[in-house]
C-alpha positions as CSV (number, residue, x, y, z in Angstrom):
1,X,6.0,26.8,-0.5
2,X,5.8,29.6,2.0
3,X,4.2,29.3,5.4
4,X,3.8,31.9,8.1
5,X,3.3,30.5,11.6
6,X,-0.5,30.3,12.3
7,X,-1.4,30.9,8.7
8,X,-2.5,28.4,6.0
9,X,0.4,27.4,3.8
10,X,0.6,28.8,0.3
11,X,1.8,26.2,-2.3
12,X,3.6,27.7,-5.2
13,X,3.9,26.5,-8.8
14,X,7.3,24.9,-8.0
15,X,5.8,22.8,-5.2
16,X,2.9,21.8,-7.4
17,X,5.3,20.6,-10.0
18,X,7.3,18.6,-7.5
19,X,4.1,17.1,-6.1
20,X,3.1,16.0,-9.6
21,X,6.5,14.4,-10.0
22,X,6.0,12.6,-6.7
23,X,2.7,11.2,-7.9
24,X,4.4,10.0,-11.2
25,X,7.4,8.4,-9.4
26,X,5.3,6.5,-6.8
27,X,5.7,3.0,-8.0
28,X,4.6,-0.3,-6.6
29,X,8.0,-1.8,-5.7
30,X,8.8,-5.5,-5.7
31,X,12.6,-5.4,-6.0
32,X,14.3,-4.3,-2.8
33,X,17.8,-3.8,-1.5
34,X,18.6,-5.4,1.8
35,X,19.6,-2.1,3.5
36,X,17.8,-1.7,6.8
37,X,15.2,1.0,7.4
38,X,15.4,2.9,10.7
39,X,12.4,2.2,13.0
40,X,12.2,5.9,13.5
41,X,11.5,6.4,9.8
42,X,8.9,3.7,9.8
43,X,7.1,5.4,12.7
44,X,7.3,8.7,10.8
45,X,5.7,7.1,7.7
46,X,2.9,5.7,9.8
47,X,2.3,9.1,11.5
48,X,2.0,10.7,8.1
49,X,-0.3,7.9,6.9
50,X,-2.7,8.8,9.7
51,X,-3.2,12.3,8.4
52,X,-5.4,10.8,5.7
53,X,-9.1,11.6,5.7
54,X,-11.4,9.1,7.3
55,X,-15.1,8.8,7.2
56,X,-16.6,10.4,10.3
57,X,-13.0,11.0,11.5
58,X,-13.2,7.3,12.5
59,X,-9.4,6.7,12.0
60,X,-10.0,2.9,11.4
61,X,-6.4,2.1,10.3
62,X,-4.4,-0.4,12.3
63,X,-0.8,-1.2,11.5
64,X,1.0,-4.4,12.6
65,X,4.7,-4.9,12.0
66,X,5.7,-8.3,10.9
67,X,9.3,-9.0,12.0
68,X,9.8,-12.6,13.1
69,X,11.2,-15.0,10.5
70,X,8.5,-17.6,11.3
71,X,5.7,-15.1,10.6
72,X,7.3,-13.9,7.4
73,X,7.8,-17.5,6.2
74,X,4.1,-18.1,6.9
75,X,3.2,-15.1,4.8
76,X,5.4,-16.3,2.0
77,X,3.6,-19.7,2.2
78,X,0.2,-18.0,1.9
79,X,1.4,-16.0,-1.1
80,X,2.8,-19.0,-2.9
81,X,-0.4,-21.0,-2.5
82,X,-2.6,-18.0,-3.6
83,X,-0.3,-17.2,-6.5
84,X,-0.4,-20.8,-7.7
85,X,-4.2,-20.6,-7.6
86,X,-4.1,-17.3,-9.5
87,X,-1.8,-18.8,-12.2
88,X,-4.1,-21.7,-12.7
89,X,-6.9,-19.3,-13.6
90,X,-5.1,-18.0,-16.7
91,X,-4.5,-19.8,-20.0
92,X,-2.2,-19.5,-23.0
93,X,-0.1,-16.4,-23.3
94,X,-1.6,-14.8,-20.3
95,X,-0.5,-17.7,-18.1
96,X,3.0,-17.6,-19.5
97,X,3.2,-13.9,-18.9
98,X,1.8,-14.1,-15.4
99,X,4.3,-16.8,-14.5
100,X,7.1,-14.4,-15.5
101,X,5.9,-11.5,-13.4
102,X,7.5,-10.6,-10.1
103,X,4.5,-10.0,-7.9
104,X,5.9,-9.6,-4.4
105,X,9.1,-8.5,-2.5
106,X,8.4,-10.6,0.5
107,X,11.8,-12.3,0.6
108,X,13.9,-9.1,0.5
109,X,11.8,-6.2,2.0
110,X,13.4,-5.2,5.3
111,X,10.1,-3.8,6.6
112,X,6.7,-5.5,6.4
113,X,3.5,-4.0,7.6
114,X,0.0,-5.6,7.7
115,X,-2.6,-2.9,7.5
116,X,-6.1,-3.6,8.8
117,X,-9.4,-1.8,9.1
118,X,-11.2,-2.0,12.4
119,X,-14.7,-2.5,11.0
120,X,-16.4,-2.3,14.4
121,X,-14.7,0.9,15.6
122,X,-17.0,3.2,17.6
123,X,-14.7,6.2,16.9
124,X,-16.7,8.7,14.8
125,X,-20.0,7.3,16.0
126,X,-20.9,5.9,12.6
127,X,-21.0,9.3,10.9
128,X,-21.0,9.0,7.1
129,X,-21.0,5.2,6.9
130,X,-24.6,4.2,7.7
131,X,-25.4,3.8,4.0
132,X,-21.8,3.1,2.8
133,X,-20.0,1.1,5.5
134,X,-17.2,0.3,3.0
135,X,-16.0,3.8,3.4
136,X,-14.2,2.6,6.5
137,X,-11.9,0.5,4.4
138,X,-11.7,3.3,1.8
139,X,-10.3,5.5,4.6
140,X,-7.6,2.9,5.2
141,X,-6.7,2.9,1.5
142,X,-6.3,6.7,1.7
143,X,-3.8,6.2,4.6
144,X,-1.9,3.7,2.6
145,X,-1.5,6.1,-0.3
146,X,-0.3,8.7,2.1
147,X,2.3,6.3,3.4
148,X,3.4,5.3,-0.1
149,X,3.9,8.9,-1.2
150,X,5.7,9.8,2.0
151,X,8.0,6.8,1.6
152,X,8.8,7.8,-2.0
153,X,9.7,11.3,-0.9
154,X,12.3,9.7,1.4
155,X,13.8,7.4,-1.2
156,X,11.9,4.4,-0.1
157,X,9.6,2.2,-2.1
158,X,6.4,0.4,-1.1
159,X,4.9,-2.8,-2.5
160,X,1.3,-3.8,-1.9
161,X,0.9,-7.6,-1.7
162,X,-2.7,-8.6,-2.3
163,X,-2.1,-12.2,-3.4
164,X,-2.7,-13.5,0.1
165,X,-5.4,-15.2,2.1
166,X,-6.7,-12.4,4.4
167,X,-8.0,-14.9,7.0
168,X,-4.7,-16.7,7.2
169,X,-2.8,-13.4,7.7
170,X,-5.3,-12.2,10.4
171,X,-5.0,-15.5,12.2
172,X,-1.2,-15.5,11.9
173,X,-0.9,-12.0,13.4
174,X,-3.5,-12.8,16.1
175,X,-5.4,-9.6,15.6
176,X,-9.0,-8.9,16.8
177,X,-11.8,-10.5,14.9
178,X,-13.1,-7.1,13.8
179,X,-9.9,-6.2,12.0
180,X,-10.2,-6.7,8.3
181,X,-6.9,-7.0,6.2
182,X,-6.7,-4.2,3.7
183,X,-3.1,-4.4,2.6
184,X,0.2,-6.2,3.3
185,X,3.0,-3.8,2.6
186,X,6.7,-4.4,1.8
187,X,8.9,-1.3,2.4
188,X,12.5,-0.7,1.7
189,X,15.0,0.9,-0.7
190,X,14.3,-0.1,-4.3
191,X,16.9,-1.8,-6.4
192,X,16.1,0.4,-9.3
193,X,14.2,3.5,-10.1
194,X,11.7,3.6,-13.0
195,X,8.9,5.9,-14.0
196,X,6.7,3.3,-15.7
197,X,4.6,0.8,-13.6
198,X,6.2,-2.7,-13.7
199,X,3.1,-4.3,-15.0
200,X,3.0,-1.8,-17.9
201,X,6.7,-2.4,-18.6
202,X,6.4,-6.1,-18.8
203,X,3.3,-6.0,-21.1
204,X,0.6,-7.0,-18.6
205,X,-1.6,-3.9,-18.9
206,X,-1.1,-0.5,-20.6
207,X,-2.2,2.7,-19.0
208,X,-5.7,3.8,-20.0
209,X,-6.1,7.2,-21.7
210,X,-7.8,9.9,-19.7
211,X,-10.6,9.9,-22.3
212,X,-11.7,6.5,-21.1
213,X,-11.9,7.4,-17.4
214,X,-13.4,10.9,-17.3
215,X,-17.0,11.2,-18.4
216,X,-18.5,14.6,-19.2
């Protein structure tokens, strides 16, 4: 990539190839090393996350760090209850396989972030979301993807924990009522590097061929 000051950057073929590799190597991480992550680096990741597009430039993302042992223990409790309920919804081989999956890195991840969407934000004055209000939360998802890719480029991994009760987490973190939980993120240095998604590796779900997702 070349970039003259004041001019739009020009991304060459080598950069495009590296970007494609970054997309491929961005994995949902559940197995973390205990090495600490500098708070400066966490701040840098959040800053890059906020470069994501947002409907009406509403910037509805809100990040809350979860550091106290008491709060982390409560999050683990919520996960364990929700995970037990999820397991009970499966039968036979699916239940056996589900029970074997590692679905969260809550006990090891050195950094944990709860990411919320401020669904009542007045920023952006409602532009673009009158007919599709869910685009506020979609904007937050775009920021999370930014964060995950930026983390991967710095040797970090991110795990998205969704097996939680969002009302419990919001109450635990004492956030405003208008903040809706979108993601609970575990961040740290991964124990292992692998190109394939863990759920594909352990036989839960294969990747769909492009022919099934692109309609012409």
